[in-house]
C-alpha distance (Angstrom), angle and dihedral (degrees) to the residues before:
residue distance angle dihedral
M1 . . .
I2 3.80 . .
V3 3.76 119.8 .
T4 3.81 122.8 -170.4
A5 3.80 125.3 -179.8
P6 3.80 106.4 -177.3
S7 3.75 125.4 -159.2
P8 2.98 129.6 -71.7
I9 3.81 93.6 54.2
G10 3.75 110.9 -117.3
H11 3.81 108.1 105.2
A12 3.78 144.9 17.6
R13 3.79 128.7 -143.6
V14 3.84 119.6 -146.2
A15 3.86 122.3 -168.0
L16 3.76 119.9 -167.7
E17 3.78 130.1 -161.8
A18 3.80 121.8 -136.1
D19 3.81 93.6 -93.5
E20 3.79 95.9 46.5
A21 3.75 132.3 90.0
V22 3.83 135.0 173.8
H23 3.81 134.5 -163.9
V24 3.82 110.9 -134.6
L25 3.85 111.9 -157.6
H26 3.79 98.2 -168.6
S27 3.82 97.3 54.8
K28 3.81 94.3 175.8
S29 3.81 90.7 60.9
I30 3.85 89.8 71.2
I31 3.74 100.3 101.2
A32 3.86 97.9 167.7
Y33 3.75 136.2 20.7
Q34 3.83 132.7 -175.0
G35 3.77 118.4 -170.8
S36 3.77 143.4 62.2
P37 3.86 111.1 -32.5
R38 3.76 87.9 -133.2
N39 3.80 90.4 63.7
R40 3.77 93.0 74.7
E41 3.82 119.6 73.7
D42 3.83 122.6 174.8
R43 3.75 120.8 -157.3
F44 3.80 140.8 167.4
M45 3.79 114.8 -97.6
D46 3.84 117.2 -150.5
L47 3.76 115.3 -165.7
G48 3.72 93.7 -163.5
G49 3.81 93.8 -95.7
A50 3.75 92.4 -62.7
Y51 3.77 90.3 132.5
R52 3.80 97.9 46.6
K53 3.79 90.2 -73.3
K54 3.84 93.7 -67.8
K55 3.74 118.9 151.1
W56 3.81 130.9 -141.0
I57 3.75 132.5 -163.3
R58 3.76 115.4 -123.2
S59 3.80 125.3 -170.9
R60 3.82 122.9 -137.9
L61 3.76 111.2 -153.7
Q62 3.79 119.9 -168.5
G63 3.77 127.6 -160.7
P64 2.89 151.6 -86.2
S65 3.81 83.0 67.9
M66 3.78 145.3 97.9
F67 3.78 129.7 -140.2
V68 3.79 137.1 178.1
L69 3.80 123.4 -138.2
G70 3.80 118.8 -151.1
L71 3.72 111.7 -138.8
P72 3.79 128.9 -154.4
A73 3.84 115.0 -106.0
G74 3.79 110.7 -77.2
F75 3.75 94.4 13.9
S76 3.83 128.3 117.4
L77 3.82 135.0 -170.4
E78 3.80 121.2 -118.6
V79 3.82 121.7 -172.0
L80 3.79 118.7 -147.9
D81 3.85 130.4 -164.9
I82 3.72 106.6 -132.1
P83 3.86 117.3 -158.7
E84 3.78 126.1 -138.0
R85 3.72 89.9 -92.9
S86 3.81 121.1 30.0
S87 3.76 129.9 171.6
L88 3.78 95.7 -163.5
L89 3.80 116.5 123.5
F90 3.87 113.0 -151.2
D91 3.75 132.7 -157.2
F92 3.78 95.8 -120.3
R93 3.82 93.1 -142.4
H94 3.82 89.1 70.3
V95 3.80 94.9 55.8
A96 3.83 111.1 103.1
F97 3.81 99.6 171.1
F98 3.81 145.1 -24.4
T99 3.80 130.5 -152.8
D100 3.76 123.9 -104.5
G101 3.81 114.8 -88.1
M102 3.82 95.7 34.6
T103 3.79 119.3 124.0
F104 3.74 127.6 -144.8
K105 3.77 137.5 -177.4
S106 3.75 137.1 -175.7
K107 3.80 115.5 -112.5
I108 3.76 118.0 -151.8
L109 3.76 105.6 -143.3
K110 3.74 123.9 -128.9
W111 3.78 115.2 -93.6
K112 3.85 92.3 -113.7
T113 3.83 89.9 54.1
V114 3.83 91.8 45.2
W115 3.83 89.8 51.9
I116 3.82 91.5 51.5
T117 3.85 101.4 39.0
R118 3.85 101.2 29.1
E119 3.84 87.0 -132.2
W120 3.79 122.0 124.6
V121 3.81 100.8 -177.1
R122 3.82 139.1 26.9
M123 3.76 128.3 179.0
Q124 3.85 126.4 -115.7
F125 3.83 118.3 -158.7
N126 3.80 125.6 -164.4
G127 3.80 125.3 -167.0
P128 2.75 160.2 117.3
G129 3.74 88.6 -124.6
K130 3.76 146.7 79.5
L131 3.79 129.2 -77.3
G132 3.81 123.2 -159.0
I133 3.82 112.3 -145.3
L134 3.76 127.3 -166.4
T135 3.77 113.9 -142.7
V136 3.78 139.2 174.9
G137 3.78 102.1 -114.9
G138 3.81 110.4 -23.1
M139 3.80 133.2 -38.2
T140 3.82 134.9 -114.6
S141 3.75 135.5 177.4
V142 3.82 127.8 -132.3
Q143 3.77 124.6 -162.9
L144 3.81 117.3 -123.8
D145 3.81 126.6 -131.8
P146 3.84 123.3 -151.4
V147 3.86 91.3 -135.7
Q148 3.77 110.1 21.5
P149 3.86 107.6 66.7
L150 3.82 123.7 -132.9
F151 3.80 114.2 -140.9
V152 3.84 114.7 -151.2
D153 3.76 128.7 177.6
R154 3.82 104.9 -108.4
T155 3.82 91.6 -129.4
A156 3.85 91.3 57.1
L157 3.79 103.9 53.1
I158 3.76 114.3 105.9
A159 3.85 103.3 166.5
Y160 3.76 140.5 -3.0
P161 3.84 136.3 179.7
E162 3.78 115.0 -83.9
D163 3.79 94.6 -123.6
A164 3.84 95.3 49.0
S165 3.80 119.9 124.3
I166 3.83 112.1 -122.8
R167 3.77 135.5 -174.4
L168 3.76 135.5 157.4
S169 3.79 114.7 -107.0
V170 3.78 149.2 140.6
Y171 3.81 126.9 -138.0
G172 3.82 142.4 -156.3
N173 3.79 127.7 46.1
S174 3.77 124.0 -32.3
L175 3.81 94.5 -86.6
A176 3.82 90.9 51.0
S177 3.76 94.5 47.2
Q178 3.78 93.0 48.6
H179 3.84 94.7 53.5
M180 3.82 103.1 40.8
N181 3.75 131.5 86.3
V182 3.79 117.2 -103.9
Q183 3.79 110.9 -80.7
W184 3.78 134.0 -144.5
E185 3.80 106.6 -129.9
I186 3.83 105.5 -153.1
R187 3.80 134.0 -173.7
G188 3.82 131.1 176.4
S189 3.80 142.1 72.6
G190 3.77 130.2 -56.6
A191 3.78 127.2 35.5
V192 3.72 137.4 -62.3
L193 3.85 123.3 -142.5
I194 3.84 117.1 -133.2
Q195 3.81 131.5 -173.6
T196 3.77 109.9 -133.1
G197 3.77 104.1 -152.1
S198 3.82 109.0 120.2
P199 3.82 115.3 -108.0
D200 3.85 89.1 -158.5
K201 3.81 104.6 106.2
Q202 3.90 90.2 178.6
L203 3.78 89.2 59.3
E204 3.82 89.9 51.7
D205 3.81 91.2 49.9
K206 3.76 93.6 46.1
L207 3.79 92.9 50.0
A208 3.82 91.7 48.6
D209 3.77 99.4 44.6
D210 3.84 110.6 22.7
G211 3.74 136.3 70.1
F212 3.76 123.2 -137.3
I213 3.80 95.6 -103.3
K214 3.87 92.8 53.3
R215 3.75 91.1 49.0
L216 3.77 92.9 48.4
L217 3.82 93.5 48.7
R218 3.79 91.9 48.9
E219 3.81 88.8 56.7
I220 3.82 100.8 44.1
L221 3.80 105.2 33.8
P222 3.82 121.6 79.2
F223 3.80 107.9 -103.5
G224 3.80 88.4 0.1
S225 3.77 93.4 147.6
V226 3.84 89.0 54.7
Y227 3.85 98.9 49.3
I228 3.80 102.8 29.9
K229 3.81 111.2 68.2
């Protein structure tokens, strides 16, 4: 399987050999397909009632073929190699596709974790195979430590190990903690996956509209944000 996601971000092209197949979970994101019409089969996917017994349609695409996935503005597609046994728990909304032969199951989270994260279910995939992940911006991994906590913006976390310790938190001095998004404080072993697109809309607006001098004056002058537009 060959996956290309050219710049600017906006689509991804997936090419399959004759012995390859993938299951696409967001079927309507397939905006172009080249191959035998018989090589696409749509079916209902039941996750055992994990998501309030809702059903989704998934598309199985067999090679030799090529298809193009349209991506939301600002999103990119990352492809992960998943080993035979993986402890990572994924937010299912980020999963674009997985290769034929992989298994997955819904994991009901512990009550303590549900209370903290407001999530009831995450998905665990086992390979070997490849997993396509939709991310805002790109994606990076950070290694966990059993003692030293990792703080991650709660909007950025894509996957974490099943046995990780999680709590909601902030960090820094009082000014920092009052002006940051809520963080996930995580300890454990293994790595977490984080999407790298900035959640700071004010930063995006400032970079788009303001020059350096205006931004500097807003920061250093008393009431600069009020008088300098």
